[in-house]
Legacy VTK file of the C-alpha trace (Angstrom):
# vtk DataFile Version 3.0
C-alpha trace
ASCII
DATASET POLYDATA
POINTS 115 float
6.930 -12.470 -26.230
6.957 -15.793 -24.034
10.232 -16.012 -21.805
9.921 -11.950 -21.552
11.276 -10.574 -18.182
10.026 -6.820 -17.235
11.378 -5.665 -14.014
8.930 -3.005 -12.026
10.204 -0.841 -8.812
7.025 -0.995 -7.508
3.408 -2.882 -7.467
1.641 -0.537 -8.690
3.913 0.303 -11.749
3.207 -3.558 -12.667
-0.159 -3.210 -12.353
-0.414 -0.133 -14.943
1.575 -2.441 -17.048
0.379 -5.564 -17.068
-2.469 -6.099 -19.318
-5.696 -8.631 -18.825
-5.030 -10.627 -21.812
-1.556 -11.500 -20.714
-3.371 -12.403 -17.333
-5.805 -14.511 -18.162
-3.317 -16.508 -20.194
-1.982 -18.134 -17.424
1.427 -17.492 -18.809
2.495 -14.723 -16.327
4.343 -15.173 -13.416
4.821 -12.353 -10.964
7.724 -12.434 -7.979
8.715 -10.092 -5.549
12.301 -9.962 -4.709
12.638 -12.117 -2.477
10.937 -14.985 -4.329
7.577 -15.241 -3.197
5.108 -15.734 -5.939
2.363 -13.170 -6.168
-0.993 -13.617 -7.359
-2.751 -11.741 -10.269
-6.380 -10.800 -10.564
-8.248 -9.136 -13.645
-10.845 -7.017 -11.854
-13.742 -5.419 -14.262
-14.971 -1.597 -13.095
-18.798 -2.548 -12.120
-21.468 -1.671 -14.572
-23.259 1.914 -14.535
-27.168 2.993 -14.713
-27.624 5.412 -16.930
-31.645 6.917 -17.463
-32.388 3.638 -16.887
-29.888 1.852 -19.266
-26.905 -0.071 -17.792
-23.783 0.440 -19.591
-20.946 -1.792 -19.108
-17.646 0.205 -18.438
-15.274 -2.076 -20.178
-12.628 -1.211 -18.205
-10.080 -4.425 -16.903
-7.462 -3.931 -14.251
-4.547 -6.006 -13.126
-4.521 -6.033 -9.290
-1.455 -7.901 -7.554
-1.540 -9.776 -4.357
0.748 -11.502 -1.725
0.262 -15.632 -2.323
3.000 -16.831 -0.486
4.089 -15.705 3.096
7.615 -17.269 3.014
10.006 -16.335 -0.100
10.139 -20.088 -0.650
10.641 -19.664 -4.355
14.004 -17.618 -4.430
15.927 -20.411 -6.318
13.042 -20.349 -8.467
13.238 -16.970 -9.711
17.146 -16.972 -9.574
17.133 -19.679 -12.248
14.687 -17.990 -14.627
16.724 -15.114 -13.887
20.116 -16.641 -14.940
18.588 -18.331 -18.187
16.817 -15.439 -19.235
20.381 -13.461 -18.916
22.530 -15.963 -20.287
19.994 -15.966 -23.973
20.601 -12.556 -23.875
24.340 -12.958 -23.928
25.491 -12.924 -20.145
28.301 -15.299 -19.343
27.271 -18.833 -17.628
30.109 -18.513 -15.409
29.502 -15.282 -13.790
26.172 -16.899 -12.186
27.402 -20.602 -10.807
27.544 -19.169 -7.103
25.381 -16.286 -7.452
22.933 -15.372 -4.691
19.244 -14.348 -6.088
20.550 -10.309 -5.044
23.239 -10.802 -7.216
21.248 -11.784 -10.460
18.597 -9.300 -9.434
21.247 -6.607 -9.127
22.875 -8.000 -12.950
18.975 -8.321 -14.240
17.732 -4.921 -13.051
21.727 -3.174 -14.899
21.099 -4.929 -18.147
17.351 -4.313 -18.511
16.761 -1.161 -16.351
13.262 -0.834 -14.932
10.105 -1.383 -17.107
7.859 2.006 -16.811
LINES 1 116
115 0 1 2 3 4 5 6 7 8 9 10 11 12 13 14 15 16 17 18 19 20 21 22 23 24 25 26 27 28 29 30 31 32 33 34 35 36 37 38 39 40 41 42 43 44 45 46 47 48 49 50 51 52 53 54 55 56 57 58 59 60 61 62 63 64 65 66 67 68 69 70 71 72 73 74 75 76 77 78 79 80 81 82 83 84 85 86 87 88 89 90 91 92 93 94 95 96 97 98 99 100 101 102 103 104 105 106 107 108 109 110 111 112 113 114
């Protein structure tokens, strides 16, 4: 669903959760907790040969890497999370002077971690 938020404890949990079509459509954006954009890549398992016949593994997995060295998108992440929280019923006034950490804490409290 467009506009959904998922919060993960680790990069590995996010990699296991995300599905290739969601990454390939270009609409999935991933941040670390400080506001760095993270890169997403779909990797395919290599084909194998059995009795001279090439067999496609057909298995794809997601990898997440660091795209930026500095957390320059903290305000963008804070605004995205704030907008989402307000959309699901939190009062806008709670976020007027909230830091990114404040908003993240509220998001985790409200949504929990995705498994």
